[in-house]
C-alpha positions as CSV (number, residue, x, y, z in Angstrom):
1,M,12.4,-13.7,-38.7
2,Q,15.3,-12.7,-41.0
3,I,18.1,-10.7,-39.5
4,E,20.6,-9.2,-41.9
5,K,23.1,-7.6,-39.6
6,K,25.0,-9.6,-37.1
7,Y,24.8,-7.0,-34.3
8,E,21.0,-7.2,-34.7
9,Q,21.3,-10.9,-34.2
10,W,23.3,-10.4,-31.1
11,K,20.6,-8.0,-29.7
12,S,17.9,-10.5,-30.6
13,I,19.7,-13.3,-28.7
14,T,20.3,-11.2,-25.6
15,E,16.8,-9.9,-25.6
16,S,15.4,-13.4,-25.9
17,D,17.3,-14.3,-22.7
18,F,14.7,-12.3,-20.8
19,V,12.4,-15.2,-21.5
20,T,14.8,-17.4,-19.5
21,L,15.1,-14.8,-16.8
22,F,11.3,-14.6,-16.6
23,I,11.0,-18.3,-16.1
24,K,13.6,-18.4,-13.3
25,T,12.0,-15.4,-11.6
26,W,8.6,-17.0,-11.9
27,F,9.7,-20.0,-10.0
28,T,11.4,-17.8,-7.4
29,Y,8.1,-15.8,-7.1
30,I,6.0,-19.0,-6.5
31,A,8.6,-20.3,-4.0
32,T,8.4,-17.2,-1.9
33,L,4.6,-17.2,-2.1
34,R,4.7,-20.8,-0.7
35,E,6.9,-19.6,2.2
36,L,4.6,-16.6,2.8
37,N,1.4,-18.8,2.8
38,P,2.1,-21.9,5.0
39,D,-1.6,-22.6,5.4
40,V,-2.0,-23.1,1.6
41,S,-1.6,-26.8,0.8
42,V,0.6,-27.8,-2.1
43,F,-1.3,-31.0,-2.7
44,T,-4.9,-32.0,-2.8
45,E,-6.3,-34.6,-0.3
46,D,-5.7,-37.2,-3.0
47,G,-2.0,-36.2,-3.1
48,M,-2.2,-34.4,-6.5
49,P,-0.3,-31.1,-6.9
50,R,-2.6,-28.1,-6.8
51,G,-0.5,-25.9,-9.1
52,D,0.3,-22.2,-8.7
53,K,-3.2,-20.8,-8.6
54,P,-3.9,-21.2,-4.9
55,F,-0.8,-19.3,-4.1
56,L,-1.6,-16.5,-6.5
57,N,-5.0,-16.2,-4.9
58,A,-3.3,-16.0,-1.5
59,Y,-0.9,-13.3,-2.9
60,K,-3.8,-11.0,-3.7
61,S,-5.3,-11.2,-0.2
62,G,-2.0,-11.4,1.6
63,I,1.2,-9.7,0.5
64,M,-0.1,-7.7,-2.5
65,P,-1.0,-4.6,-0.4
66,I,2.6,-4.7,0.9
67,V,3.9,-4.9,-2.7
68,Q,1.6,-2.0,-3.7
69,K,2.9,0.2,-0.9
70,Q,6.6,-0.5,-1.5
71,M,6.3,-0.1,-5.3
72,E,4.7,3.4,-4.9
73,S,7.5,5.2,-6.7
74,D,9.3,2.3,-8.2
75,D,10.8,2.5,-11.7
76,A,9.8,-1.1,-12.4
77,L,6.1,-0.1,-12.5
78,Q,6.8,2.1,-15.4
79,E,7.4,-1.0,-17.4
80,L,3.7,-1.6,-17.4
81,Y,3.3,1.2,-19.8
82,K,5.9,-0.2,-22.1
83,L,4.4,-3.7,-22.3
84,Y,0.7,-2.8,-22.4
85,P,0.2,-1.9,-26.0
86,F,2.3,-4.7,-27.2
87,A,0.5,-7.1,-24.9
88,M,-2.9,-6.0,-26.3
89,K,-1.6,-6.5,-29.8
90,K,0.0,-10.0,-29.2
91,V,-2.9,-11.3,-27.1
92,F,-5.3,-10.3,-29.8
93,E,-3.2,-11.8,-32.6
94,V,-2.4,-15.1,-30.9
95,F,-5.2,-15.6,-28.2
96,P,-8.2,-13.5,-29.3
97,Q,-10.5,-15.7,-27.2
98,Y,-8.7,-14.4,-24.1
99,F,-8.5,-10.7,-25.1
100,F,-11.4,-9.3,-23.1
101,Q,-10.7,-11.4,-20.0
102,T,-7.1,-10.1,-20.0
103,F,-7.8,-6.4,-20.5
104,Y,-11.3,-5.9,-19.4
105,T,-13.5,-6.9,-16.4
106,V,-17.2,-7.2,-16.0
107,N,-18.4,-5.1,-13.0
108,R,-20.6,-7.4,-11.0
109,E,-21.5,-4.5,-8.7
110,Y,-23.1,-2.5,-11.5
111,K,-26.6,-1.3,-10.9
112,Y,-28.4,1.5,-12.7
113,I,-31.7,2.8,-11.4
114,D,-33.8,5.7,-12.7
115,E,-37.3,6.8,-11.8
116,D,-39.6,9.7,-12.6
117,I,-43.0,10.4,-11.3
118,Q,-45.3,13.2,-12.4
119,K,-48.6,13.8,-10.5
120,D,-51.7,15.8,-11.4
121,N,-53.3,18.5,-9.2
122,D,-55.1,15.9,-7.2
123,G,-51.9,14.0,-6.3
124,K,-52.7,11.1,-8.6
125,I,-49.8,9.7,-10.7
126,K,-50.1,11.0,-14.2
127,E,-46.9,9.7,-15.7
128,R,-44.4,7.3,-14.2
129,Y,-41.4,5.4,-15.4
130,Q,-38.9,3.1,-13.7
131,V,-35.7,1.7,-15.1
132,S,-33.4,-1.0,-13.6
133,I,-30.3,-2.4,-15.2
134,H,-28.1,-4.9,-13.4
135,L,-26.0,-8.1,-13.9
136,S,-28.0,-11.2,-13.2
137,D,-24.8,-13.3,-13.3
138,K,-21.2,-12.9,-14.5
139,W,-22.2,-12.2,-18.1
140,K,-25.9,-11.3,-18.5
141,V,-27.2,-7.7,-18.3
142,K,-30.9,-7.6,-17.3
143,V,-32.9,-4.5,-18.3
144,H,-36.4,-3.8,-16.9
145,I,-38.4,-0.7,-17.9
146,S,-41.8,0.0,-16.5
147,L,-44.1,2.8,-18.0
148,S,-47.5,3.7,-16.5
149,G,-49.9,6.6,-16.2
150,Y,-53.1,7.9,-17.6
151,Y,-54.5,10.3,-20.2
152,R,-58.1,11.5,-19.6
153,T,-60.0,8.3,-18.7
154,K,-57.5,5.8,-20.2
155,N,-54.8,4.2,-18.2
156,Y,-51.7,2.6,-19.7
157,N,-49.1,0.2,-18.3
158,E,-46.2,-1.2,-20.4
159,K,-43.1,-3.2,-19.5
160,I,-40.0,-3.8,-21.5
161,K,-37.5,-6.5,-20.6
162,R,-34.1,-7.4,-22.1
163,E,-31.5,-9.9,-21.2
164,I,-28.2,-9.3,-23.0
165,D,-25.1,-11.6,-22.8
166,V,-22.0,-9.4,-22.9
167,R,-20.0,-12.3,-24.4
168,D,-22.0,-11.9,-27.6
169,I,-20.9,-8.2,-27.8
170,F,-17.3,-9.3,-27.0
171,N,-17.3,-11.7,-29.9
172,L,-18.8,-9.1,-32.2
173,I,-16.0,-6.7,-31.3
174,I,-13.4,-9.3,-31.9
175,E,-14.7,-9.9,-35.4
176,T,-14.8,-6.1,-36.0
177,I,-11.2,-5.7,-35.0
178,K,-10.1,-8.6,-37.2
179,S,-11.6,-6.8,-40.2
180,N,-10.3,-3.3,-39.1
181,S,-7.0,-3.3,-37.1
182,N,-7.5,0.4,-36.4
183,M,-10.2,-0.6,-33.9
184,L,-7.5,-2.1,-31.6
185,D,-7.6,1.1,-29.6
186,E,-8.6,1.6,-26.0
187,L,-11.2,4.2,-26.5
188,S,-12.6,2.7,-29.7
189,I,-13.1,-0.7,-28.0
190,I,-14.9,0.7,-25.0
191,K,-17.1,2.9,-27.3
192,E,-17.9,-0.1,-29.5
193,F,-19.0,-2.1,-26.5
194,Y,-21.4,0.5,-25.1
195,D,-22.7,1.4,-28.6
196,N,-23.6,-2.3,-29.2
197,L,-25.0,-2.7,-25.7
198,F,-27.2,0.4,-26.1
199,E,-28.5,-0.8,-29.5
200,K,-29.5,-4.1,-27.9
201,I,-31.3,-2.3,-25.1
202,I,-33.4,0.0,-27.4
203,S,-33.8,-2.7,-30.0
204,K,-37.4,-2.7,-31.5
205,S,-38.9,-0.7,-28.6
206,M,-38.6,2.7,-30.3
207,D,-40.3,1.5,-33.5
208,K,-43.1,-0.2,-31.7
209,D,-46.6,1.1,-32.4
210,Y,-48.8,1.2,-29.3
211,T,-51.9,2.6,-31.2
212,E,-53.5,-0.8,-31.3
213,K,-53.9,-0.6,-27.5
214,Y,-54.0,3.1,-26.8
215,N,-54.8,6.3,-28.6
216,S,-52.2,8.4,-30.5
217,T,-51.7,10.7,-27.5
218,I,-50.7,7.9,-25.1
219,N,-48.6,6.4,-27.9
220,H,-46.8,9.8,-28.0
221,I,-46.4,9.9,-24.2
222,I,-44.9,6.4,-24.2
223,H,-42.4,7.3,-26.9
224,T,-41.5,10.5,-25.2
225,Q,-40.8,8.6,-21.9
226,L,-38.7,6.1,-23.8
227,I,-36.6,8.9,-25.4
228,R,-36.0,10.4,-21.9
229,I,-35.1,6.9,-20.5
230,Y,-32.7,6.0,-23.4
231,T,-31.1,9.4,-23.4
232,S,-30.4,9.1,-19.7
233,I,-28.9,5.6,-20.2
234,R,-26.7,6.7,-23.1
235,L,-25.4,9.7,-21.1
236,S,-24.6,7.3,-18.3
237,F,-22.7,5.0,-20.6
238,E,-20.7,7.9,-22.0
239,K,-19.1,8.5,-18.6
240,N,-17.0,5.4,-19.6
241,Y,-15.4,7.4,-22.4
242,R,-13.9,9.9,-20.0
243,L,-10.5,9.7,-18.4
244,P,-10.4,8.5,-14.8
245,Y,-9.2,11.8,-13.3
246,E,-12.1,13.7,-15.1
247,I,-14.8,11.8,-13.2
248,D,-13.0,10.9,-10.0
249,G,-15.2,11.6,-7.0
250,L,-18.1,12.8,-9.2
251,Y,-19.8,9.6,-9.9
252,D,-20.1,6.1,-8.5
253,T,-18.4,3.7,-11.0
254,N,-21.0,1.1,-10.1
255,T,-23.8,3.2,-11.6
256,F,-22.3,3.5,-15.1
257,A,-19.6,0.9,-15.8
258,I,-20.7,-2.5,-16.8
259,V,-17.4,-3.4,-18.4
260,K,-14.2,-1.7,-17.4
261,Q,-10.7,-1.7,-18.9
262,T,-8.0,-2.9,-16.6
263,P,-5.9,-1.7,-14.9
264,Y,-8.0,1.4,-15.5
265,N,-9.8,3.0,-18.5
266,Q,-7.6,4.3,-21.2
267,F,-4.5,3.1,-19.4
268,Y,-1.9,3.6,-22.1
269,R,-3.6,6.7,-23.6
270,S,-3.2,8.5,-20.2
271,F,0.5,7.7,-20.3
272,N,1.1,8.4,-24.0
273,S,-0.6,11.8,-23.8
274,G,1.5,12.9,-20.8
275,L,-1.4,13.1,-18.4
276,N,0.4,10.8,-16.0
277,N,3.0,13.6,-15.5
278,Q,0.4,16.3,-15.3
279,K,-1.7,14.4,-12.7
280,E,1.2,12.5,-11.2
281,S,-0.3,12.0,-7.7
282,F,-3.6,10.7,-9.1
283,Y,-2.2,8.4,-11.7
284,G,0.6,7.3,-9.4
285,K,-1.9,5.9,-6.9
286,L,-3.9,4.2,-9.7
287,L,-0.7,2.6,-11.1
288,K,0.5,1.2,-7.8
289,N,-2.9,-0.1,-6.7
290,D,-4.8,-1.1,-9.9
291,G,-1.6,-1.6,-12.0
292,V,0.0,-4.1,-9.5
293,E,-3.3,-5.9,-9.1
294,W,-3.8,-6.2,-12.9
295,F,-0.2,-7.4,-13.4
296,A,-0.8,-10.3,-10.9
297,S,-3.4,-11.7,-13.2
298,F,-1.6,-10.8,-16.4
299,V,1.7,-12.4,-15.4
300,Y,-0.1,-15.7,-14.7
301,S,-1.7,-15.6,-18.1
302,L,1.8,-14.9,-19.6
303,R,3.2,-17.8,-17.7
304,N,0.4,-20.1,-19.1
305,A,1.0,-18.8,-22.6
306,L,4.7,-19.6,-22.3
307,F,4.3,-23.0,-20.7
308,H,1.4,-24.2,-22.9
309,E,1.7,-22.5,-26.2
310,I,4.4,-22.1,-28.8
311,I,5.9,-18.6,-28.5
312,S,8.9,-17.5,-30.5
313,P,11.6,-16.1,-28.2
314,L,12.9,-14.1,-31.2
315,D,9.7,-12.3,-31.8
316,E,10.5,-8.7,-30.9
317,D,7.0,-8.0,-29.4
318,W,7.2,-11.0,-27.1
319,Q,10.8,-10.0,-26.2
320,L,9.6,-6.6,-25.0
321,I,6.7,-8.1,-23.1
322,F,8.8,-10.7,-21.3
323,K,11.6,-8.1,-20.6
324,S,9.2,-5.7,-18.9
325,S,7.3,-8.5,-17.2
326,Y,10.6,-9.9,-15.9
327,L,11.7,-6.5,-14.5
328,I,8.4,-6.0,-12.7
329,L,8.2,-9.6,-11.4
330,K,11.8,-9.4,-10.2
331,R,10.9,-6.3,-8.1
332,I,7.8,-8.0,-6.7
333,S,9.9,-11.2,-5.9
334,D,12.5,-9.1,-4.1
335,I,9.8,-7.5,-1.9
336,C,8.4,-11.0,-1.2
337,I,11.8,-12.3,-0.3
338,D,12.5,-9.3,2.0
339,T,9.2,-9.9,3.7
340,V,10.1,-13.6,4.3
341,Y,13.3,-12.4,5.9
342,H,11.4,-9.9,8.0
343,I,8.9,-12.5,9.2
344,F,11.5,-15.1,10.1
345,S,13.6,-12.5,11.9
346,L,11.0,-12.9,14.6
347,N,12.9,-16.0,15.6
348,E,15.9,-13.8,16.6
349,I,16.1,-12.1,19.9
350,D,17.9,-8.9,18.8
351,N,15.8,-6.0,17.5
352,N,12.6,-8.1,18.0
353,P,9.5,-6.0,18.6
354,I,7.8,-8.8,20.6
355,V,10.8,-9.3,22.8
356,E,11.1,-5.6,23.3
357,Y,7.4,-5.4,24.3
358,V,7.8,-8.2,26.8
359,M,11.0,-6.8,28.4
360,N,9.6,-3.2,28.7
361,N,6.0,-3.8,29.8
362,S,4.3,-5.4,32.8
363,I,3.1,-8.9,31.6
364,D,0.0,-9.9,33.5
365,C,0.3,-13.7,33.0
366,V,3.9,-13.7,34.3
367,N,3.1,-11.4,37.2
368,L,0.6,-13.9,38.5
369,L,3.4,-16.5,39.1
370,A,4.5,-14.8,42.4
371,D,4.1,-11.8,44.6
372,H,6.9,-10.0,42.9
373,V,8.3,-10.8,39.4
374,E,11.2,-9.5,37.5
375,I,11.9,-10.6,33.9
376,L,15.7,-10.9,33.7
377,E,16.1,-11.8,30.0
378,T,14.7,-13.6,27.0
379,S,16.6,-16.8,26.3
380,Q,14.7,-17.9,23.2
381,I,11.8,-16.9,20.9
382,S,10.3,-19.2,18.3
383,L,7.7,-18.4,15.6
384,T,5.3,-21.2,15.3
385,H,2.7,-19.8,12.8
386,F,2.0,-16.7,10.8
387,D,-0.3,-15.5,8.0
388,L,-0.7,-12.4,6.0
389,N,-4.0,-10.6,5.8
390,N,-4.3,-7.3,3.9
391,S,-0.7,-6.2,4.6
392,L,-0.8,-7.2,8.3
393,I,1.2,-10.0,9.7
394,N,-0.5,-12.3,12.3
395,A,2.3,-14.0,14.2
396,S,2.2,-16.5,17.0
397,G,4.9,-18.5,18.8
398,I,6.6,-19.0,22.2
399,I,9.1,-17.0,24.3
400,K,11.4,-18.5,26.9
401,L,12.1,-16.2,29.7
402,K,14.4,-16.1,32.7
403,V,12.6,-14.5,35.6
404,K,13.2,-13.7,39.3
405,L,10.2,-14.8,41.4
406,Q,9.7,-13.6,44.9
407,K,7.0,-15.1,47.2
408,G,6.2,-12.9,50.2
409,E,7.5,-9.5,51.2
410,A,11.0,-8.7,52.4
411,D,10.1,-9.3,56.0
412,D,8.6,-12.7,55.1
413,I,11.9,-13.7,53.5
414,E,13.9,-12.6,56.5
415,E,11.7,-14.8,58.7
416,E,12.0,-17.6,56.2
417,N,8.3,-17.5,55.4
418,G,9.0,-16.5,51.8
419,E,11.5,-17.3,49.1
420,I,13.3,-15.8,46.1
421,R,14.0,-17.9,43.0
422,S,16.4,-16.4,40.4
423,E,16.6,-17.3,36.7
424,E,13.5,-19.5,36.8
425,P,12.5,-20.6,33.2
426,V,9.1,-19.4,32.1
427,V,7.5,-20.1,28.7
428,I,4.8,-17.8,27.4
429,A,2.8,-18.0,24.2
430,F,2.3,-14.8,22.1
431,N,-0.1,-13.9,19.4
432,A,0.5,-10.5,17.8
433,K,-0.6,-8.4,14.8
434,L,2.2,-6.5,13.1
435,Y,2.7,-4.1,10.2
436,D,5.1,-5.1,7.4
437,N,7.9,-3.1,9.2
438,L,7.3,-5.5,12.2
439,E,5.9,-2.7,14.4
440,I,3.1,-4.1,16.6
441,V,-0.2,-2.7,15.5
442,N,-2.0,-0.3,17.8
443,S,-5.8,-0.8,18.4
444,N,-8.3,2.0,18.3
445,D,-7.7,2.7,22.0
446,G,-4.0,3.0,21.5
447,Q,-3.1,-0.5,23.0
448,K,-0.7,-2.8,21.2
449,V,-2.5,-5.7,19.6
450,I,-0.7,-8.6,21.3
451,E,-1.9,-11.4,23.5
452,L,0.4,-13.2,26.0
453,S,-0.3,-16.3,28.1
454,I,1.6,-18.9,29.9
455,A,2.3,-21.7,27.4
456,G,0.0,-24.6,27.7
457,T,-2.8,-22.7,29.5
């Protein structure tokens, strides 16, 4: 890249440093994920390093909901809008084979079902069609159409089956964009996908002549049924062209979306058109939930591209992508670090919710130690294990208490038939479920979700 003015060169050098900052922040991010997921092994059974992937998987099921909540109104998330169009452009230019897996996802829950039955005056089925479209595995769309009925004395029964590999359509679109760069557009890509899929579904069936098997009237009935079926399928597919807020709550996504853009359909267009400001509450929720989840996968792909491919740090598009990614990743890493501090603060007595619970409530396992028990103080608390599950912290450990134990009543003690022991050491084990602010979770019946027992029992 030729730079004519020295101040432009200075800017290029400083912007390229965001690549370095991204690398440093990535290692910090992974280090905190290791701290937050002690049950995830760093090495295989053979002693080989497992890499970063297991910790990234644990991130999604563990601390990611905490990140999503804390980034709800975070400026760092706005960086997603800045990087997205440039990321689409650069991934397509440099890694076209990864374009669809980076910005689109195949909806494995998709299932389209349609059925129509018409009966005669005697209740006999005169015309019937059934349609089923679903994914048979990660990539293949299976279509099954069944047509049946009768006309006068002649019955008919026809079945149409299709199996379509969406990867073939992806490859076709990639070649189309290569020959026409204007096609690198969110709405154009999703329309191109469903147009191609629809053509493959109706392929040959509309032109098929059934008069060899049936008379012209039945032939007409079959084609009329197919027109109704294919019109219904096309209308279903066209829901994918609408903006998320337009169809929110109206339709089940699993009934019309085979392939979806990530983080959500027409992501950048919604921002560029100002819809995000007009529908701030709706899009803000999508951004913090779907945006954070998409970034978790994208940033790993970006890390792989940086570590395994040749990327020029002076390329302005890459500079923008790494700058925005660094700012987002830095904020996520800060939340992870704060969560680590929060969890390990459970080793401290002061402002500890578990200590406060023990000191302010009647503890059954301790009360069984004598006729009368008074907890005097907590001398130590130690966290022995924790894990994160869908934003909740499961924490376990031990607490050392000093207690006053009294055997017998006051009269028994006066008659020397009882005794009082002060500052007796008692160790109890705890297992508690906490929110990310370390408040103990309440169960449905309003009880704190915490189990306490004498250690070793």
